[in-house]
N, CA, C, O and the ligand as a Tripos MOL2 file, in Angstrom:
@<TRIPOS>MOLECULE
protein
  245   243    62     0     0
PROTEIN
NO_CHARGES

@<TRIPOS>ATOM
      1 N           8.3000   61.3660  -58.0770 N.3       1 MET1
      2 CA          6.9220   61.3830  -58.5140 C.3       1 MET1
      3 C           6.1560   60.2470  -57.7610 C.2       1 MET1
      4 O           6.5640   59.0860  -57.7870 O.2       1 MET1
      5 N           5.0860   60.6110  -57.1210 N.am      2 GLY2
      6 CA          4.3110   59.6780  -56.4950 C.3       2 GLY2
      7 C           3.3230   58.8320  -57.2570 C.2       2 GLY2
      8 O           3.1420   58.9890  -58.4640 O.2       2 GLY2
      9 N           2.7520   58.0240  -56.6060 N.am      3 TYR3
     10 CA          1.6710   56.9960  -57.0610 C.3       3 TYR3
     11 C           0.4180   57.8150  -57.4340 C.2       3 TYR3
     12 O          -0.1210   58.5540  -56.6100 O.2       3 TYR3
     13 N          -0.0230   57.6710  -58.6710 N.am      4 THR4
     14 CA         -1.2700   58.4200  -59.0800 C.3       4 THR4
     15 C          -2.3560   57.2400  -59.4220 C.2       4 THR4
     16 O          -2.1710   56.3810  -60.2840 O.2       4 THR4
     17 N          -3.3720   57.3330  -58.7020 N.am      5 ALA5
     18 CA         -4.4520   56.3440  -58.9390 C.3       5 ALA5
     19 C          -5.5490   56.8360  -59.8990 C.2       5 ALA5
     20 O          -5.8760   58.0220  -59.9430 O.2       5 ALA5
     21 N          -6.1040   55.8840  -60.6640 N.am      6 GLY6
     22 CA         -7.1060   56.2390  -61.5610 C.3       6 GLY6
     23 C          -8.3910   55.6250  -60.8990 C.2       6 GLY6
     24 O          -8.4030   54.5340  -60.3280 O.2       6 GLY6
     25 N          -9.4300   56.4280  -61.0400 N.am      7 CYS7
     26 CA        -10.8260   56.0780  -60.5000 C.3       7 CYS7
     27 C         -11.3830   54.8300  -61.4580 C.2       7 CYS7
     28 O         -11.3750   54.8700  -62.6880 O.2       7 CYS7
     29 N         -11.8200   53.8240  -60.7340 N.am      8 ASP8
     30 CA        -12.5410   52.7180  -61.4390 C.3       8 ASP8
     31 C         -13.9370   52.9850  -61.7990 C.2       8 ASP8
     32 O         -14.5940   52.1580  -62.4320 O.2       8 ASP8
     33 N         -14.3940   54.0730  -61.4300 N.am      9 GLY9
     34 CA        -15.8130   54.4920  -61.7240 C.3       9 GLY9
     35 C         -15.8770   55.3420  -62.9330 C.2       9 GLY9
     36 O         -16.6590   55.0400  -63.8350 O.2       9 GLY9
     37 N         -15.1260   56.3660  -63.0180 N.am     10 CYS10
     38 CA        -15.2320   57.3060  -64.1530 C.3      10 CYS10
     39 C         -13.9300   57.4690  -64.8200 C.2      10 CYS10
     40 O         -13.9170   58.2310  -65.7860 O.2      10 CYS10
     41 N         -12.8140   56.8820  -64.4730 N.am     11 GLY11
     42 CA        -11.5970   56.9780  -65.1620 C.3      11 GLY11
     43 C         -10.7380   58.1580  -64.9590 C.2      11 GLY11
     44 O          -9.6730   58.2940  -65.5610 O.2      11 GLY11
     45 N         -11.2300   59.0700  -64.0530 N.am     12 SER12
     46 CA        -10.4650   60.2700  -63.8650 C.3      12 SER12
     47 C          -9.2310   59.9930  -62.9060 C.2      12 SER12
     48 O          -9.2450   58.9440  -62.2620 O.2      12 SER12
     49 N          -8.2480   60.8000  -62.7830 N.am     13 THR13
     50 CA         -7.0950   60.6970  -61.9450 C.3      13 THR13
     51 C          -7.5720   61.1580  -60.6390 C.2      13 THR13
     52 O          -8.2690   62.1710  -60.5700 O.2      13 THR13
     53 N          -7.2270   60.4460  -59.5330 N.am     14 CYS14
     54 CA         -7.6680   60.8060  -58.1790 C.3      14 CYS14
     55 C          -6.6040   61.6440  -57.5790 C.2      14 CYS14
     56 O          -5.5580   61.0930  -57.2340 O.2      14 CYS14
     57 N          -6.7690   62.9720  -57.4130 N.am     15 ARG15
     58 CA         -5.9190   63.8050  -56.7270 C.3      15 ARG15
     59 C          -6.4790   64.4870  -55.4770 C.2      15 ARG15
     60 O          -7.6310   64.9180  -55.5270 O.2      15 ARG15
     61 N          -5.7780   64.6160  -54.3960 N.am     16 PRO16
     62 CA         -4.4950   64.1570  -54.2390 C.3      16 PRO16
     63 C          -4.3250   62.6260  -53.9460 C.2      16 PRO16
     64 O          -3.2290   62.0660  -53.9860 O.2      16 PRO16
     65 N          -5.5300   61.9870  -53.6430 N.am     17 ALA17
     66 CA         -5.5090   60.5790  -53.3220 C.3      17 ALA17
     67 C          -6.9660   60.0240  -53.5620 C.2      17 ALA17
     68 O          -7.8980   60.8260  -53.5050 O.2      17 ALA17
     69 N          -7.2070   58.7210  -53.8220 N.am     18 PRO18
     70 CA         -8.4610   58.2080  -53.8930 C.3      18 PRO18
     71 C          -9.2700   58.4980  -52.6550 C.2      18 PRO18
     72 O          -8.7520   58.5870  -51.5420 O.2      18 PRO18
     73 N         -10.5720   58.6440  -52.8880 N.am     19 ALA19
     74 CA        -11.4670   58.8930  -51.6960 C.3      19 ALA19
     75 C         -11.7690   57.4600  -50.9570 C.2      19 ALA19
     76 O         -11.9370   57.3750  -49.7400 O.2      19 ALA19
     77 N         -11.8130   56.4000  -51.8150 N.am     20 LEU20
     78 CA        -12.3500   55.1100  -51.2740 C.3      20 LEU20
     79 C         -11.5550   53.9900  -52.0180 C.2      20 LEU20
     80 O         -11.4580   53.9450  -53.2450 O.2      20 LEU20
     81 N         -10.9770   53.0580  -51.1260 N.am     21 LEU21
     82 CA        -10.3560   51.8480  -51.5840 C.3      21 LEU21
     83 C         -11.0810   50.6630  -51.0350 C.2      21 LEU21
     84 O         -11.2570   50.5960  -49.8190 O.2      21 LEU21
     85 N         -11.5040   49.7500  -51.8050 N.am     22 CYS22
     86 CA        -12.3640   48.7040  -51.2310 C.3      22 CYS22
     87 C         -12.0570   47.3140  -52.0900 C.2      22 CYS22
     88 O         -11.5530   47.3320  -53.2130 O.2      22 CYS22
     89 N         -12.3870   46.2840  -51.4860 N.am     23 GLN23
     90 CA        -12.1560   44.9690  -52.0880 C.3      23 GLN23
     91 C         -13.5350   44.2740  -52.0150 C.2      23 GLN23
     92 O         -14.3570   44.4350  -51.1130 O.2      23 GLN23
     93 N         -13.6520   43.5640  -52.9800 N.am     24 PHE24
     94 CA        -14.9330   42.7170  -53.1140 C.3      24 PHE24
     95 C         -14.8690   41.5740  -52.0180 C.2      24 PHE24
     96 O         -13.8170   40.9780  -51.7870 O.2      24 PHE24
     97 N         -15.9920   41.3180  -51.3930 N.am     25 SER25
     98 CA        -16.0500   40.1930  -50.5280 C.3      25 SER25
     99 C         -15.9440   39.0150  -51.3570 C.2      25 SER25
    100 O         -16.6060   38.9260  -52.3910 O.2      25 SER25
    101 N         -15.0930   38.0310  -50.9440 N.am     26 PRO26
    102 CA        -14.8440   36.6680  -51.7370 C.3      26 PRO26
    103 C         -16.1660   35.9360  -51.7740 C.2      26 PRO26
    104 O         -16.5730   35.3920  -52.8010 O.2      26 PRO26
    105 N         -16.7800   35.9340  -50.7080 N.am     27 GLU27
    106 CA        -18.1620   35.1880  -50.6650 C.3      27 GLU27
    107 C         -19.1760   35.7470  -51.6380 C.2      27 GLU27
    108 O         -19.7670   35.0480  -52.4610 O.2      27 GLU27
    109 N         -19.3370   37.0170  -51.4980 N.am     28 PHE28
    110 CA        -20.2160   37.6950  -52.4910 C.3      28 PHE28
    111 C         -19.7860   37.4450  -54.0170 C.2      28 PHE28
    112 O         -20.5980   37.1200  -54.8830 O.2      28 PHE28
    113 N         -18.5040   37.6230  -54.2300 N.am     29 PHE29
    114 CA        -17.9680   37.4690  -55.6850 C.3      29 PHE29
    115 C         -18.2240   36.0440  -56.1800 C.2      29 PHE29
    116 O         -18.4950   35.8430  -57.3640 O.2      29 PHE29
    117 N         -18.1440   35.0720  -55.3040 N.am     30 ARG30
    118 CA        -18.2560   33.6700  -55.7310 C.3      30 ARG30
    119 C         -19.8140   33.2170  -55.7660 C.2      30 ARG30
    120 O         -20.2050   32.3760  -56.5750 O.2      30 ARG30
    121 N         -20.5710   33.7650  -54.9370 N.am     31 THR31
    122 CA        -21.9620   33.3600  -54.8390 C.3      31 THR31
    123 C         -23.1250   34.2070  -55.5650 C.2      31 THR31
    124 O         -24.2120   33.7480  -55.9170 O.2      31 THR31
    125 N         -22.6900   35.5050  -55.7150 N.am     32 SER32
    126 CA        -23.7430   36.3650  -56.2880 C.3      32 SER32
    127 C         -23.7010   36.3130  -57.7770 C.2      32 SER32
    128 O         -22.6170   36.2000  -58.3490 O.2      32 SER32
    129 N         -24.8270   36.3900  -58.4400 N.am     33 SER33
    130 CA        -24.8010   36.3990  -59.9350 C.3      33 SER33
    131 C         -24.0930   37.7390  -60.3920 C.2      33 SER33
    132 O         -23.5850   37.7950  -61.5120 O.2      33 SER33
    133 N         -24.0610   38.7590  -59.5760 N.am     34 LEU34
    134 CA        -23.2760   39.9380  -59.9220 C.3      34 LEU34
    135 C         -21.8120   39.6230  -60.1050 C.2      34 LEU34
    136 O         -21.1310   40.2470  -60.9190 O.2      34 LEU34
    137 N         -21.3280   38.6620  -59.3530 N.am     35 GLY35
    138 CA        -19.9390   38.2670  -59.3900 C.3      35 GLY35
    139 C         -19.5040   38.0390  -60.9180 C.2      35 GLY35
    140 O         -18.4900   38.5740  -61.3660 O.2      35 GLY35
    141 N         -20.2610   37.2830  -61.6220 N.am     36 GLY36
    142 CA        -20.0100   36.9230  -62.9950 C.3      36 GLY36
    143 C         -19.9480   38.2260  -63.8200 C.2      36 GLY36
    144 O         -19.0520   38.4220  -64.6410 O.2      36 GLY36
    145 N         -21.0030   39.1680  -63.5530 N.am     37 TYR37
    146 CA        -20.9040   40.3510  -64.2870 C.3      37 TYR37
    147 C         -19.7430   41.2320  -64.0630 C.2      37 TYR37
    148 O         -19.2030   41.8300  -64.9940 O.2      37 TYR37
    149 N         -19.3390   41.3220  -62.7870 N.am     38 LEU38
    150 CA        -18.0600   42.0110  -62.4330 C.3      38 LEU38
    151 C         -16.8440   41.4100  -63.0990 C.2      38 LEU38
    152 O         -15.9380   42.0980  -63.5680 O.2      38 LEU38
    153 N         -16.8770   39.9450  -63.1160 N.am     39 SER39
    154 CA        -15.7090   39.3480  -63.7930 C.3      39 SER39
    155 C         -15.6640   39.6260  -65.2800 C.2      39 SER39
    156 O         -14.6030   39.7790  -65.8860 O.2      39 SER39
    157 N         -16.9700   39.6880  -65.8950 N.am     40 ASP40
    158 CA        -16.9690   40.2320  -67.3270 C.3      40 ASP40
    159 C         -16.3960   41.6160  -67.5190 C.2      40 ASP40
    160 O         -15.8570   41.9820  -68.5640 O.2      40 ASP40
    161 N         -16.5520   42.3700  -66.4230 N.am     41 MET41
    162 CA        -16.0090   43.8190  -66.5330 C.3      41 MET41
    163 C         -14.5170   43.7560  -66.2510 C.2      41 MET41
    164 O         -13.8850   44.8090  -66.3300 O.2      41 MET41
    165 N         -13.9050   42.6580  -65.9370 N.am     42 GLY42
    166 CA        -12.4490   42.6000  -65.7390 C.3      42 GLY42
    167 C         -12.0250   42.5980  -64.2520 C.2      42 GLY42
    168 O         -10.8340   42.7590  -63.9830 O.2      42 GLY42
    169 N         -12.9040   42.4300  -63.3130 N.am     43 PHE43
    170 CA        -12.5540   42.5530  -61.9200 C.3      43 PHE43
    171 C         -12.4240   41.0750  -61.5320 C.2      43 PHE43
    172 O         -12.9560   40.1680  -62.1710 O.2      43 PHE43
    173 N         -11.6470   40.9000  -60.3960 N.am     44 ASP44
    174 CA        -11.4590   39.6660  -59.7450 C.3      44 ASP44
    175 C         -11.6360   39.7990  -58.2560 C.2      44 ASP44
    176 O         -11.4880   40.9270  -57.7880 O.2      44 ASP44
    177 N         -11.9530   38.7370  -57.3930 N.am     45 GLU45
    178 CA        -12.2610   38.9060  -56.1640 C.3      45 GLU45
    179 C         -11.2470   39.4590  -55.3170 C.2      45 GLU45
    180 O         -11.6340   40.0070  -54.2840 O.2      45 GLU45
    181 N         -10.0350   39.4180  -55.5610 N.am     46 GLY46
    182 CA         -9.0580   40.0810  -54.7670 C.3      46 GLY46
    183 C          -8.6390   41.4920  -55.2500 C.2      46 GLY46
    184 O          -7.7010   42.1000  -54.7350 O.2      46 GLY46
    185 N          -9.3360   41.9420  -56.1960 N.am     47 ASP47
    186 CA         -8.9430   43.2870  -56.7480 C.3      47 ASP47
    187 C          -9.4210   44.4540  -55.7200 C.2      47 ASP47
    188 O         -10.4500   44.4210  -55.0440 O.2      47 ASP47
    189 N          -8.5200   45.4170  -55.7470 N.am     48 THR48
    190 CA         -8.9460   46.6640  -54.9710 C.3      48 THR48
    191 C          -9.5670   47.6400  -55.9830 C.2      48 THR48
    192 O          -9.0460   47.9170  -57.0630 O.2      48 THR48
    193 N         -10.7170   48.1270  -55.5350 N.am     49 VAL49
    194 CA        -11.4760   49.1240  -56.4860 C.3      49 VAL49
    195 C         -11.0940   50.5010  -55.9160 C.2      49 VAL49
    196 O         -11.0750   50.6660  -54.6960 O.2      49 VAL49
    197 N         -10.8120   51.4150  -56.7040 N.am     50 THR50
    198 CA        -10.4160   52.7170  -56.3840 C.3      50 THR50
    199 C         -11.5270   53.6450  -56.9900 C.2      50 THR50
    200 O         -11.9430   53.6000  -58.1470 O.2      50 THR50
    201 N         -11.9430   54.5200  -55.9600 N.am     51 LEU51
    202 CA        -12.8560   55.6270  -56.4120 C.3      51 LEU51
    203 C         -12.6140   57.0080  -56.1010 C.2      51 LEU51
    204 O         -12.1490   57.2560  -54.9880 O.2      51 LEU51
    205 N         -12.8500   57.9470  -56.8990 N.am     52 CYS52
    206 CA        -12.5630   59.2640  -56.6670 C.3      52 CYS52
    207 C         -13.6220   59.9030  -55.7730 C.2      52 CYS52
    208 O         -14.6150   59.2390  -55.4750 O.2      52 CYS52
    209 N         -13.4820   61.0660  -55.3580 N.am     53 GLY53
    210 CA        -14.5790   61.6540  -54.4640 C.3      53 GLY53
    211 C         -15.9920   61.7410  -55.0570 C.2      53 GLY53
    212 O         -16.9520   61.3870  -54.3730 O.2      53 GLY53
    213 N         -16.1280   62.1330  -56.1270 N.am     54 ASP54
    214 CA        -17.3830   62.2770  -56.8250 C.3      54 ASP54
    215 C         -17.9600   60.9000  -57.0750 C.2      54 ASP54
    216 O         -19.1860   60.7970  -57.0170 O.2      54 ASP54
    217 N         -17.3030   59.9330  -57.3200 N.am     55 CYS55
    218 CA        -17.9100   58.4530  -57.4890 C.3      55 CYS55
    219 C         -18.2020   57.9630  -56.0930 C.2      55 CYS55
    220 O         -19.2100   57.2720  -55.9400 O.2      55 CYS55
    221 N         -17.4790   58.2260  -55.1150 N.am     56 THR56
    222 CA        -17.7250   57.7740  -53.8510 C.3      56 THR56
    223 C         -19.0680   58.3830  -53.2650 C.2      56 THR56
    224 O         -19.8760   57.6970  -52.6390 O.2      56 THR56
    225 N         -19.2190   59.6390  -53.5070 N.am     57 ARG57
    226 CA        -20.4300   60.3170  -53.1850 C.3      57 ARG57
    227 C         -21.6310   59.7320  -53.7790 C.2      57 ARG57
    228 O         -22.6310   59.4830  -53.1050 O.2      57 ARG57
    229 N         -21.5360   59.4980  -55.1040 N.am     58 GLU58
    230 CA        -22.6560   58.6600  -55.8950 C.3      58 GLU58
    231 C         -22.9530   57.4180  -55.2860 C.2      58 GLU58
    232 O         -24.1300   57.1160  -55.0900 O.2      58 GLU58
    233 N         -21.9900   56.6270  -54.9480 N.am     59 VAL59
    234 CA        -22.0960   55.4110  -54.3860 C.3      59 VAL59
    235 C         -22.8800   55.3180  -53.0080 C.2      59 VAL59
    236 O         -23.7780   54.5230  -52.7320 O.2      59 VAL59
    237 N         -22.3310   56.3180  -52.2020 N.am     60 LEU60
    238 CA        -22.8510   56.3150  -50.8670 C.3      60 LEU60
    239 C         -24.0900   57.1380  -50.4490 C.2      60 LEU60
    240 O         -24.6250   57.0200  -49.3470 O.2      60 LEU60
    241 N         -24.5140   58.0040  -51.4440 N.am     61 GLU61
    242 CA        -25.6290   58.8530  -51.1940 C.3      61 GLU61
    243 C         -26.9080   58.0920  -51.1500 C.2      61 GLU61
    244 O         -27.9690   58.6800  -50.9420 O.2      61 GLU61
    245 ZN        -14.6120   58.6600  -60.2920 Zn       62 ZN62
@<TRIPOS>BOND
     1     1     2 1
     2     2     3 1
     3     3     4 2
     4     3     5 am
     5     5     6 1
     6     6     7 1
     7     7     8 2
     8     7     9 am
     9     9    10 1
    10    10    11 1
    11    11    12 2
    12    11    13 am
    13    13    14 1
    14    14    15 1
    15    15    16 2
    16    15    17 am
    17    17    18 1
    18    18    19 1
    19    19    20 2
    20    19    21 am
    21    21    22 1
    22    22    23 1
    23    23    24 2
    24    23    25 am
    25    25    26 1
    26    26    27 1
    27    27    28 2
    28    27    29 am
    29    29    30 1
    30    30    31 1
    31    31    32 2
    32    31    33 am
    33    33    34 1
    34    34    35 1
    35    35    36 2
    36    35    37 am
    37    37    38 1
    38    38    39 1
    39    39    40 2
    40    39    41 am
    41    41    42 1
    42    42    43 1
    43    43    44 2
    44    43    45 am
    45    45    46 1
    46    46    47 1
    47    47    48 2
    48    47    49 am
    49    49    50 1
    50    50    51 1
    51    51    52 2
    52    51    53 am
    53    53    54 1
    54    54    55 1
    55    55    56 2
    56    55    57 am
    57    57    58 1
    58    58    59 1
    59    59    60 2
    60    59    61 am
    61    61    62 1
    62    62    63 1
    63    63    64 2
    64    63    65 am
    65    65    66 1
    66    66    67 1
    67    67    68 2
    68    67    69 am
    69    69    70 1
    70    70    71 1
    71    71    72 2
    72    71    73 am
    73    73    74 1
    74    74    75 1
    75    75    76 2
    76    75    77 am
    77    77    78 1
    78    78    79 1
    79    79    80 2
    80    79    81 am
    81    81    82 1
    82    82    83 1
    83    83    84 2
    84    83    85 am
    85    85    86 1
    86    86    87 1
    87    87    88 2
    88    87    89 am
    89    89    90 1
    90    90    91 1
    91    91    92 2
    92    91    93 am
    93    93    94 1
    94    94    95 1
    95    95    96 2
    96    95    97 am
    97    97    98 1
    98    98    99 1
    99    99   100 2
   100    99   101 am
   101   101   102 1
   102   102   103 1
   103   103   104 2
   104   103   105 am
   105   105   106 1
   106   106   107 1
   107   107   108 2
   108   107   109 am
   109   109   110 1
   110   110   111 1
   111   111   112 2
   112   111   113 am
   113   113   114 1
   114   114   115 1
   115   115   116 2
   116   115   117 am
   117   117   118 1
   118   118   119 1
   119   119   120 2
   120   119   121 am
   121   121   122 1
   122   122   123 1
   123   123   124 2
   124   123   125 am
   125   125   126 1
   126   126   127 1
   127   127   128 2
   128   127   129 am
   129   129   130 1
   130   130   131 1
   131   131   132 2
   132   131   133 am
   133   133   134 1
   134   134   135 1
   135   135   136 2
   136   135   137 am
   137   137   138 1
   138   138   139 1
   139   139   140 2
   140   139   141 am
   141   141   142 1
   142   142   143 1
   143   143   144 2
   144   143   145 am
   145   145   146 1
   146   146   147 1
   147   147   148 2
   148   147   149 am
   149   149   150 1
   150   150   151 1
   151   151   152 2
   152   151   153 am
   153   153   154 1
   154   154   155 1
   155   155   156 2
   156   155   157 am
   157   157   158 1
   158   158   159 1
   159   159   160 2
   160   159   161 am
   161   161   162 1
   162   162   163 1
   163   163   164 2
   164   163   165 am
   165   165   166 1
   166   166   167 1
   167   167   168 2
   168   167   169 am
   169   169   170 1
   170   170   171 1
   171   171   172 2
   172   171   173 am
   173   173   174 1
   174   174   175 1
   175   175   176 2
   176   175   177 am
   177   177   178 1
   178   178   179 1
   179   179   180 2
   180   179   181 am
   181   181   182 1
   182   182   183 1
   183   183   184 2
   184   183   185 am
   185   185   186 1
   186   186   187 1
   187   187   188 2
   188   187   189 am
   189   189   190 1
   190   190   191 1
   191   191   192 2
   192   191   193 am
   193   193   194 1
   194   194   195 1
   195   195   196 2
   196   195   197 am
   197   197   198 1
   198   198   199 1
   199   199   200 2
   200   199   201 am
   201   201   202 1
   202   202   203 1
   203   203   204 2
   204   203   205 am
   205   205   206 1
   206   206   207 1
   207   207   208 2
   208   207   209 am
   209   209   210 1
   210   210   211 1
   211   211   212 2
   212   211   213 am
   213   213   214 1
   214   214   215 1
   215   215   216 2
   216   215   217 am
   217   217   218 1
   218   218   219 1
   219   219   220 2
   220   219   221 am
   221   221   222 1
   222   222   223 1
   223   223   224 2
   224   223   225 am
   225   225   226 1
   226   226   227 1
   227   227   228 2
   228   227   229 am
   229   229   230 1
   230   230   231 1
   231   231   232 2
   232   231   233 am
   233   233   234 1
   234   234   235 1
   235   235   236 2
   236   235   237 am
   237   237   238 1
   238   238   239 1
   239   239   240 2
   240   239   241 am
   241   241   242 1
   242   242   243 1
   243   243   244 2
@<TRIPOS>SUBSTRUCTURE
     1 MET1         2 RESIDUE 1 A MET
     2 GLY2         6 RESIDUE 1 A GLY
     3 TYR3        10 RESIDUE 1 A TYR
     4 THR4        14 RESIDUE 1 A THR
     5 ALA5        18 RESIDUE 1 A ALA
     6 GLY6        22 RESIDUE 1 A GLY
     7 CYS7        26 RESIDUE 1 A CYS
     8 ASP8        30 RESIDUE 1 A ASP
     9 GLY9        34 RESIDUE 1 A GLY
    10 CYS10       38 RESIDUE 1 A CYS
    11 GLY11       42 RESIDUE 1 A GLY
    12 SER12       46 RESIDUE 1 A SER
    13 THR13       50 RESIDUE 1 A THR
    14 CYS14       54 RESIDUE 1 A CYS
    15 ARG15       58 RESIDUE 1 A ARG
    16 PRO16       62 RESIDUE 1 A PRO
    17 ALA17       66 RESIDUE 1 A ALA
    18 PRO18       70 RESIDUE 1 A PRO
    19 ALA19       74 RESIDUE 1 A ALA
    20 LEU20       78 RESIDUE 1 A LEU
    21 LEU21       82 RESIDUE 1 A LEU
    22 CYS22       86 RESIDUE 1 A CYS
    23 GLN23       90 RESIDUE 1 A GLN
    24 PHE24       94 RESIDUE 1 A PHE
    25 SER25       98 RESIDUE 1 A SER
    26 PRO26      102 RESIDUE 1 A PRO
    27 GLU27      106 RESIDUE 1 A GLU
    28 PHE28      110 RESIDUE 1 A PHE
    29 PHE29      114 RESIDUE 1 A PHE
    30 ARG30      118 RESIDUE 1 A ARG
    31 THR31      122 RESIDUE 1 A THR
    32 SER32      126 RESIDUE 1 A SER
    33 SER33      130 RESIDUE 1 A SER
    34 LEU34      134 RESIDUE 1 A LEU
    35 GLY35      138 RESIDUE 1 A GLY
    36 GLY36      142 RESIDUE 1 A GLY
    37 TYR37      146 RESIDUE 1 A TYR
    38 LEU38      150 RESIDUE 1 A LEU
    39 SER39      154 RESIDUE 1 A SER
    40 ASP40      158 RESIDUE 1 A ASP
    41 MET41      162 RESIDUE 1 A MET
    42 GLY42      166 RESIDUE 1 A GLY
    43 PHE43      170 RESIDUE 1 A PHE
    44 ASP44      174 RESIDUE 1 A ASP
    45 GLU45      178 RESIDUE 1 A GLU
    46 GLY46      182 RESIDUE 1 A GLY
    47 ASP47      186 RESIDUE 1 A ASP
    48 THR48      190 RESIDUE 1 A THR
    49 VAL49      194 RESIDUE 1 A VAL
    50 THR50      198 RESIDUE 1 A THR
    51 LEU51      202 RESIDUE 1 A LEU
    52 CYS52      206 RESIDUE 1 A CYS
    53 GLY53      210 RESIDUE 1 A GLY
    54 ASP54      214 RESIDUE 1 A ASP
    55 CYS55      218 RESIDUE 1 A CYS
    56 THR56      222 RESIDUE 1 A THR
    57 ARG57      226 RESIDUE 1 A ARG
    58 GLU58      230 RESIDUE 1 A GLU
    59 VAL59      234 RESIDUE 1 A VAL
    60 LEU60      238 RESIDUE 1 A LEU
    61 GLU61      242 RESIDUE 1 A GLU
    62 ZN62       245 GROUP 0 **** ****
């Protein structure tokens, strides 16, 4: 049984694989006011964010 990723955007299961894996820029996380908001959401600067195809399209469109 392989690794199954959950989308950090909508919570759905990413099949067959996540569309986008990304990390916060440490400088952004530490200096932007949004960093505190993201921290309140449970993210940390070293975290990898996983997005499904639909959420990736929403972010990049
Ligand atoms: Zn999603």
